[in-house]
TIMARKE-34882 format. One record per residue (C-alpha): x, y, z; residue number from 0. Coordinates in steps of 0.2 Angstrom, whole numbers, padded with zeros to 4 digits, always signed. Each point is the difference from the previous one (the first is absolute). Layout:
BEGIN
PT; u; v; w; pos
PT; X; Y; Z; NUM $
...
This chain:
BEGIN
PT; u; v; w; pos
PT; +0183; +0239; +0314; 0 $
PT; +0017; -0003; -0009; 1 $
PT; -0008; -0014; -0010; 2 $
PT; -0015; +0011; -0005; 3 $
PT; +0012; +0014; -0005; 4 $
PT; +0010; -0011; -0011; 5 $
PT; -0015; -0007; -0008; 6 $
PT; -0006; +0017; -0005; 7 $
PT; +0017; +0004; -0007; 8 $
PT; -0001; -0016; -0011; 9 $
PT; -0015; +0007; -0009; 10 $
PT; +0010; +0015; -0007; 11 $
PT; +0018; -0005; +0001; 12 $
PT; +0010; -0015; -0006; 13 $
PT; +0018; -0005; -0003; 14 $
PT; +0015; +0010; +0007; 15 $
PT; -0011; +0015; +0006; 16 $
PT; -0011; -0012; +0010; 17 $
PT; +0015; -0009; +0007; 18 $
PT; +0009; +0015; +0005; 19 $
PT; -0016; +0007; +0009; 20 $
PT; -0002; -0017; +0008; 21 $
PT; +0018; +0000; +0007; 22 $
PT; -0003; +0017; +0007; 23 $
PT; -0015; -0005; +0009; 24 $
PT; +0009; -0015; +0007; 25 $
PT; +0014; +0010; +0005; 26 $
PT; -0011; +0013; +0009; 27 $
PT; -0009; -0014; +0010; 28 $
PT; +0015; -0011; +0004; 29 $
PT; +0015; +0011; +0002; 30 $
PT; +0011; -0008; +0012; 31 $
PT; -0009; -0017; +0000; 32 $
PT; +0011; -0015; -0001; 33 $
PT; -0014; -0012; -0005; 34 $
PT; -0005; +0007; -0017; 35 $
PT; +0006; -0012; -0014; 36 $
PT; +0004; +0006; -0017; 37 $
PT; -0008; -0008; -0016; 38 $
PT; +0007; -0015; -0009; 39 $
PT; +0010; -0005; +0015; 40 $
PT; +0010; +0016; +0000; 41 $
PT; +0007; +0006; +0017; 42 $
PT; -0012; +0010; +0011; 43 $
PT; -0003; +0017; -0005; 44 $
PT; +0009; +0008; +0014; 45 $
PT; +0016; -0009; -0005; 46 $
PT; -0002; +0006; -0018; 47 $
PT; -0004; +0018; +0004; 48 $
PT; +0011; +0002; +0015; 49 $
PT; -0014; +0001; +0014; 50 $
PT; +0007; -0004; +0017; 51 $
PT; -0009; -0013; +0010; 52 $
PT; -0011; +0006; +0014; 53 $
PT; +0011; +0005; +0015; 54 $
PT; +0016; +0001; -0009; 55 $
PT; +0001; +0019; +0000; 56 $
PT; -0005; +0013; +0013; 57 $
PT; -0018; +0005; -0002; 58 $
PT; -0001; +0018; -0005; 59 $
PT; -0014; +0012; -0005; 60 $
PT; +0003; +0006; -0018; 61 $
PT; -0009; +0014; -0009; 62 $
PT; -0010; -0003; -0015; 63 $
PT; +0013; +0006; -0011; 64 $
PT; +0013; -0011; +0008; 65 $
PT; -0011; -0015; -0002; 66 $
PT; -0003; +0004; -0018; 67 $
PT; +0018; +0001; -0004; 68 $
PT; +0003; -0017; +0009; 69 $
PT; -0014; -0008; -0009; 70 $
PT; +0007; +0007; -0017; 71 $
PT; +0016; -0009; +0004; 72 $
PT; -0008; -0016; +0005; 73 $
PT; -0012; -0002; -0014; 74 $
PT; +0011; +0006; -0014; 75 $
PT; +0013; -0013; +0006; 76 $
PT; -0013; -0013; -0005; 77 $
PT; -0001; +0006; -0018; 78 $
PT; +0001; +0018; -0002; 79 $
PT; +0014; +0012; -0001; 80 $
PT; +0007; +0002; +0018; 81 $
PT; +0000; +0017; +0010; 82 $
PT; +0015; +0002; +0012; 83 $
PT; -0006; +0006; +0017; 84 $
PT; +0009; +0009; +0013; 85 $
PT; -0002; -0003; +0018; 86 $
PT; -0017; +0006; +0007; 87 $
PT; -0001; +0017; +0008; 88 $
PT; -0002; +0001; +0018; 89 $
PT; -0017; -0001; +0008; 90 $
PT; -0004; +0017; +0007; 91 $
PT; -0005; -0005; +0017; 92 $
PT; +0016; -0011; +0003; 93 $
PT; +0015; +0009; -0009; 94 $
PT; +0016; -0010; +0000; 95 $
PT; +0017; +0007; +0004; 96 $
PT; +0008; +0010; -0014; 97 $
PT; +0006; -0011; -0015; 98 $
PT; +0018; -0002; -0005; 99 $
PT; +0001; -0012; -0014; 100 $
PT; +0006; -0001; -0018; 101 $
PT; -0011; -0010; -0011; 102 $
PT; +0011; -0009; -0013; 103 $
PT; -0009; -0010; -0013; 104 $
PT; +0008; -0002; -0017; 105 $
PT; -0016; -0003; -0009; 106 $
PT; -0007; +0017; +0005; 107 $
PT; +0008; +0015; -0010; 108 $
PT; +0001; +0012; +0015; 109 $
PT; +0009; +0000; +0017; 110 $
PT; -0011; +0006; +0014; 111 $
PT; +0008; +0005; +0016; 112 $
PT; -0008; +0006; +0016; 113 $
PT; +0011; +0008; +0013; 114 $
PT; -0002; +0013; +0014; 115 $
PT; -0016; +0007; -0007; 116 $
PT; +0006; +0001; -0018; 117 $
PT; -0005; -0012; -0014; 118 $
PT; +0012; -0001; -0015; 119 $
PT; -0006; -0006; -0017; 120 $
PT; +0014; -0004; -0012; 121 $
PT; -0005; -0005; -0018; 122 $
PT; +0012; -0014; -0002; 123 $
PT; +0001; -0005; -0019; 124 $
PT; +0016; +0010; -0005; 125 $
PT; +0003; -0012; -0015; 126 $
PT; -0016; +0006; -0008; 127 $
PT; +0001; +0019; +0006; 128 $
PT; -0011; -0003; +0015; 129 $
PT; -0015; +0000; -0012; 130 $
PT; -0017; +0002; +0008; 131 $
PT; -0008; -0016; -0007; 132 $
PT; -0015; -0009; +0007; 133 $
PT; +0009; -0011; +0013; 134 $
PT; +0009; +0016; +0006; 135 $
PT; -0016; +0010; +0001; 136 $
PT; -0008; -0014; +0009; 137 $
PT; +0014; -0001; +0013; 138 $
PT; +0001; +0019; +0002; 139 $
PT; -0019; +0001; +0003; 140 $
PT; +0001; -0013; +0013; 141 $
PT; +0014; +0009; +0009; 142 $
PT; -0010; +0016; -0002; 143 $
PT; -0014; -0008; +0009; 144 $
PT; +0011; -0007; +0013; 145 $
PT; +0009; +0016; +0005; 146 $
PT; -0016; +0009; +0001; 147 $
PT; -0008; -0012; +0011; 148 $
PT; +0015; -0003; +0011; 149 $
PT; -0002; +0014; +0013; 150 $
PT; +0018; -0001; +0005; 151 $
PT; +0005; +0006; -0017; 152 $
PT; +0000; +0019; -0001; 153 $
PT; +0010; +0003; -0017; 154 $
PT; +0005; -0009; -0015; 155 $
PT; +0015; +0001; -0012; 156 $
PT; -0001; -0006; -0019; 157 $
PT; +0016; -0003; -0010; 158 $
PT; +0007; -0012; -0013; 159 $
PT; +0014; -0013; +0001; 160 $
PT; +0017; +0005; -0008; 161 $
PT; +0005; +0016; -0007; 162 $
PT; -0007; +0001; -0017; 163 $
PT; -0019; +0000; +0002; 164 $
PT; -0012; +0005; +0013; 165 $
PT; -0014; -0006; -0011; 166 $
PT; +0001; -0002; -0019; 167 $
PT; -0018; +0000; -0003; 168 $
PT; -0013; -0012; -0006; 169 $
PT; +0004; -0018; -0006; 170 $
PT; -0002; +0004; -0019; 171 $
PT; +0004; -0018; -0005; 172 $
PT; -0015; -0008; -0008; 173 $
PT; -0008; -0015; +0008; 174 $
PT; +0004; -0016; -0010; 175 $
PT; -0017; -0007; +0003; 176 $
PT; -0009; +0015; -0009; 177 $
PT; +0000; +0004; -0018; 178 $
PT; +0001; +0017; -0007; 179 $
PT; -0019; +0000; -0004; 180 $
PT; -0004; -0005; +0018; 181 $
PT; +0010; +0014; +0007; 182 $
PT; -0009; +0012; -0011; 183 $
PT; -0016; -0007; +0005; 184 $
PT; +0004; +0002; +0019; 185 $
PT; +0006; +0018; -0003; 186 $
PT; -0016; +0004; -0008; 187 $
PT; -0010; -0008; +0013; 188 $
PT; +0008; +0010; +0014; 189 $
PT; -0007; +0016; -0008; 190 $
PT; -0018; -0006; +0002; 191 $
PT; +0000; -0013; +0014; 192 $
PT; +0014; +0005; +0012; 193 $
PT; +0003; -0011; +0015; 194 $
PT; -0011; +0004; +0015; 195 $
PT; +0016; +0005; +0010; 196 $
PT; +0004; +0013; -0013; 197 $
PT; -0018; +0008; +0003; 198 $
PT; -0001; -0003; +0019; 199 $
PT; +0018; +0002; +0006; 200 $
PT; +0004; -0018; +0005; 201 $
PT; +0014; -0011; -0005; 202 $
PT; +0002; -0001; -0019; 203 $
PT; +0014; +0001; -0013; 204 $
PT; +0017; +0009; +0003; 205 $
PT; -0007; +0018; -0006; 206 $
PT; -0016; -0001; +0010; 207 $
PT; +0009; -0005; +0016; 208 $
PT; +0013; +0014; -0002; 209 $
PT; -0014; +0013; -0004; 210 $
PT; -0011; -0005; +0014; 211 $
PT; +0005; -0014; +0012; 212 $
PT; +0018; +0005; +0004; 213 $
PT; -0003; +0018; +0004; 214 $
PT; -0014; -0004; +0013; 215 $
PT; +0013; -0007; +0012; 216 $
PT; +0000; +0015; +0012; 217 $
PT; +0018; -0002; +0006; 218 $
PT; +0015; +0010; -0006; 219 $
PT; +0009; -0009; -0015; 220 $
PT; +0018; +0005; -0004; 221 $
PT; +0007; -0004; -0017; 222 $
PT; +0019; -0004; +0000; 223 $
PT; +0003; +0002; -0019; 224 $
PT; +0015; -0011; -0004; 225 $
PT; -0001; +0000; -0019; 226 $
PT; -0012; +0002; -0014; 227 $
PT; -0018; +0004; +0003; 228 $
PT; -0009; -0001; -0016; 229 $
PT; -0017; -0004; -0006; 230 $
PT; -0009; -0009; +0014; 231 $
PT; +0015; +0004; +0011; 232 $
PT; -0003; +0019; -0002; 233 $
PT; -0019; -0004; +0003; 234 $
PT; +0005; -0008; +0017; 235 $
PT; +0009; +0015; +0005; 236 $
PT; -0014; +0012; -0004; 237 $
PT; -0014; -0010; +0007; 238 $
PT; +0007; -0010; +0015; 239 $
PT; +0014; +0010; +0008; 240 $
PT; +0000; +0016; +0010; 241 $
PT; +0019; +0004; +0003; 242 $
PT; +0012; -0004; -0014; 243 $
PT; +0019; -0002; +0002; 244 $
PT; +0010; -0003; -0016; 245 $
PT; +0018; -0007; -0003; 246 $
PT; +0011; +0014; -0008; 247 $
PT; +0009; -0013; -0010; 248 $
PT; -0013; -0012; -0006; 249 $
PT; -0018; +0007; +0001; 250 $
PT; -0007; +0004; -0017; 251 $
PT; -0018; +0003; -0005; 252 $
PT; -0011; -0002; -0015; 253 $
PT; -0019; +0000; -0004; 254 $
PT; +0005; -0013; -0013; 255 $
PT; -0017; -0003; -0009; 256 $
PT; -0003; +0014; -0012; 257 $
PT; +0015; -0006; -0010; 258 $
PT; -0008; -0017; -0002; 259 $
PT; -0016; +0008; -0007; 260 $
PT; -0010; -0001; +0017; 261 $
PT; -0005; +0013; +0013; 262 $
PT; -0002; -0014; +0013; 263 $
PT; -0015; -0008; +0009; 264 $
PT; +0006; +0006; +0017; 265 $
PT; -0002; +0017; +0009; 266 $
PT; +0018; +0006; -0003; 267 $
PT; -0004; +0015; -0012; 268 $
PT; -0013; +0007; +0012; 269 $
PT; +0010; -0003; +0015; 270 $
PT; +0015; +0008; -0008; 271 $
PT; -0009; +0016; -0005; 272 $
PT; -0007; +0001; +0018; 273 $
PT; +0016; -0002; +0009; 274 $
PT; +0012; +0011; -0011; 275 $
PT; -0002; +0016; -0009; 276 $
PT; -0010; -0001; -0016; 277 $
PT; +0015; +0004; -0012; 278 $
PT; +0012; -0012; +0009; 279 $
PT; -0013; -0014; -0001; 280 $
PT; -0004; +0003; -0018; 281 $
PT; +0018; +0000; -0005; 282 $
PT; +0002; -0017; +0008; 283 $
PT; -0016; -0007; -0008; 284 $
PT; +0002; +0007; -0017; 285 $
PT; +0018; -0002; -0003; 286 $
PT; +0001; -0017; +0009; 287 $
PT; +0018; +0003; +0003; 288 $
PT; +0010; -0007; +0014; 289 $
PT; +0007; +0011; +0014; 290 $
PT; +0011; -0001; +0014; 291 $
PT; -0001; +0002; +0019; 292 $
PT; +0005; +0018; +0000; 293 $
PT; -0014; +0004; -0013; 294 $
PT; -0012; -0009; +0011; 295 $
PT; +0005; +0010; +0015; 296 $
PT; -0002; +0016; -0010; 297 $
PT; -0017; -0003; -0006; 298 $
PT; -0006; -0007; +0017; 299 $
PT; -0002; -0018; -0004; 300 $
PT; +0012; -0005; +0014; 301 $
PT; +0004; +0008; +0017; 302 $
PT; +0018; -0004; +0001; 303 $
PT; +0015; -0006; -0010; 304 $
PT; +0013; -0009; +0010; 305 $
PT; +0016; -0011; -0004; 306 $
PT; -0005; -0018; -0004; 307 $
PT; +0009; -0006; +0015; 308 $
PT; -0011; +0011; +0011; 309 $
PT; -0016; -0004; -0008; 310 $
PT; -0007; -0013; +0011; 311 $
PT; +0007; +0007; +0016; 312 $
PT; -0008; +0017; -0004; 313 $
PT; -0017; -0009; -0003; 314 $
PT; +0001; -0010; +0016; 315 $
PT; +0005; +0016; +0010; 316 $
PT; -0016; +0009; -0007; 317 $
PT; -0010; -0016; +0004; 318 $
PT; +0007; -0001; +0018; 319 $
PT; -0005; +0018; +0003; 320 $
PT; -0018; -0003; -0006; 321 $
PT; -0001; -0015; +0011; 322 $
PT; +0002; +0012; +0015; 323 $
PT; -0015; +0011; -0005; 324 $
PT; -0018; -0003; +0006; 325 $
PT; -0006; -0014; -0012; 326 $
PT; -0018; +0004; +0000; 327 $
PT; +0003; +0019; -0005; 328 $
PT; +0013; -0006; -0013; 329 $
PT; -0012; -0011; -0009; 330 $
PT; -0014; +0012; +0001; 331 $
PT; +0011; +0014; -0007; 332 $
PT; +0003; -0011; -0015; 333 $
PT; -0018; -0005; -0002; 334 $
PT; -0006; +0018; +0001; 335 $
PT; +0013; +0006; -0014; 336 $
PT; -0005; -0015; -0012; 337 $
PT; -0018; -0001; +0003; 338 $
PT; -0005; +0018; +0003; 339 $
PT; +0015; +0011; -0006; 340 $
PT; -0008; +0004; -0016; 341 $
PT; -0016; +0007; +0008; 342 $
PT; -0004; +0019; +0000; 343 $
PT; +0010; +0008; +0014; 344 $
PT; -0016; +0003; +0011; 345 $
PT; -0005; -0018; -0002; 346 $
PT; +0017; -0007; +0003; 347 $
PT; +0002; +0011; +0016; 348 $
PT; -0016; -0007; +0007; 349 $
PT; +0005; -0018; -0003; 350 $
PT; +0017; +0004; +0008; 351 $
PT; -0008; +0007; +0015; 352 $
PT; -0011; -0015; +0002; 353 $
PT; +0015; -0012; -0001; 354 $
PT; +0010; +0010; +0012; 355 $
PT; -0014; +0001; +0012; 356 $
PT; -0001; -0019; -0001; 357 $
PT; +0019; -0002; +0004; 358 $
PT; -0002; +0012; +0015; 359 $
PT; -0015; -0009; +0007; 360 $
PT; +0004; -0018; -0004; 361 $
PT; +0019; -0002; +0001; 362 $
PT; +0011; +0000; +0015; 363 $
PT; +0014; +0007; -0011; 364 $
PT; -0008; +0017; -0001; 365 $
PT; +0001; +0002; +0019; 366 $
PT; +0018; -0007; +0000; 367 $
PT; +0006; +0012; -0013; 368 $
PT; -0006; +0015; +0010; 369 $
PT; +0006; -0007; +0017; 370 $
PT; +0017; -0004; -0007; 371 $
PT; +0002; +0018; -0008; 372 $
PT; -0005; +0008; +0016; 373 $
PT; +0011; -0011; +0011; 374 $
PT; +0015; +0003; -0013; 375 $
PT; +0002; -0019; -0001; 376 $
PT; +0000; -0012; -0015; 377 $
PT; -0017; -0007; -0004; 378 $
PT; -0005; -0018; +0000; 379 $
PT; -0013; -0003; -0013; 380 $
PT; -0008; -0017; +0000; 381 $
PT; -0016; +0002; -0011; 382 $
PT; -0011; -0005; +0015; 383 $
PT; -0018; +0004; -0003; 384 $
PT; -0012; +0007; +0014; 385 $
PT; -0015; -0010; +0007; 386 $
PT; -0017; +0009; -0003; 387 $
PT; -0004; +0009; +0016; 388 $
PT; -0016; +0006; +0009; 389 $
PT; -0010; +0015; -0007; 390 $
PT; +0006; +0017; +0005; 391 $
PT; -0009; +0008; +0014; 392 $
PT; -0009; +0016; -0003; 393 $
PT; +0010; +0015; +0006; 394 $
PT; -0006; +0013; +0012; 395 $
PT; -0004; +0018; -0007; 396 $
PT; +0017; +0006; +0006; 397 $
PT; +0010; -0015; -0006; 398 $
PT; -0009; +0002; -0017; 399 $
PT; +0005; +0018; -0002; 400 $
PT; +0018; -0004; +0005; 401 $
PT; +0001; -0015; -0012; 402 $
PT; -0008; +0011; -0014; 403 $
PT; +0013; +0013; +0002; 404 $
PT; +0014; -0013; +0000; 405 $
PT; -0008; -0008; -0015; 406 $
PT; +0000; +0016; -0010; 407 $
PT; +0018; +0004; +0004; 408 $
PT; +0006; -0016; -0007; 409 $
PT; +0011; -0003; +0015; 410 $
PT; -0005; -0017; +0006; 411 $
């Protein structure tokens, strides 16, 4: 079957394109095999691409997304640009113990730490203002997916290394392999033929990810703003964070694009006008002036301003508090606000009622919260889901009247 598929490809592809597709097909069919020999006497494909021999690692069922990212890493190592992959998320039917690890890899421009239910993403390129270039965006995206799929993680913190920059924006340095004419061609093409991810909300460029991919992680994200948040750094605050703590000494903010003759490709202006008062948002956008943490607090861009020494302790304290709350209810609250918060009130209320009924009917935390309140004890929220039960029996006439009265009273 593989041979027939390869022959059909040869009729329409040749050269590097065909070779890459052939490598992909071989990798799909022979992942983990130690018998596959490479062309021209090269080492076997599993050695060149990093595949472990069969039986060398513990067998584990992975999701489609996890297999895709692993395959990206293996295949691109054979000739394409590599993608750095974080550890797989736990399988839902066999959750491991909570993870306490620090992922240190100097080739990845972020530090990603998971500890006690909190994931911390630190942009770690202070020499270049913690810019959001493509490698950083790739690493953040993979961390975002990992913290979403890891059910032990209930909250995230995003910050920057050092005390000068939270994130200084995009990488504006031109690529050395592109001419000015080629850059102009690509910018024009983006207008008429945007990447599929830009249209359908999947992984794409930096702006597309911040506008659609990052906000759809329905877990609270706290920003610990340790320095400048400009351009794409301000975008990240607006689109990807829910609670914002700023350093009194070092946090500074700037839209940063209008003064360069742009209005930006990302969702920053629209998000700014939605989150702040119109007059405050327009002053930030139309003057393109920098402002400090106290001004950010005044206009409502941040929640708190604290001394720099207290920045991470305060963010971690908030995260630890969120970890104690019922995880399913927390994630559904964020999803409701982001997905349905702009609906007319009657429609939003209806959706909220449906989501709340789901929580009450399908999670154990809803019962635990009420039981703990009535018993005057601290609740123990686990996020456990209920098993679907048997159909309700039809009540007698007397029971039906009694239940109807209780239902109409709202006291149940």
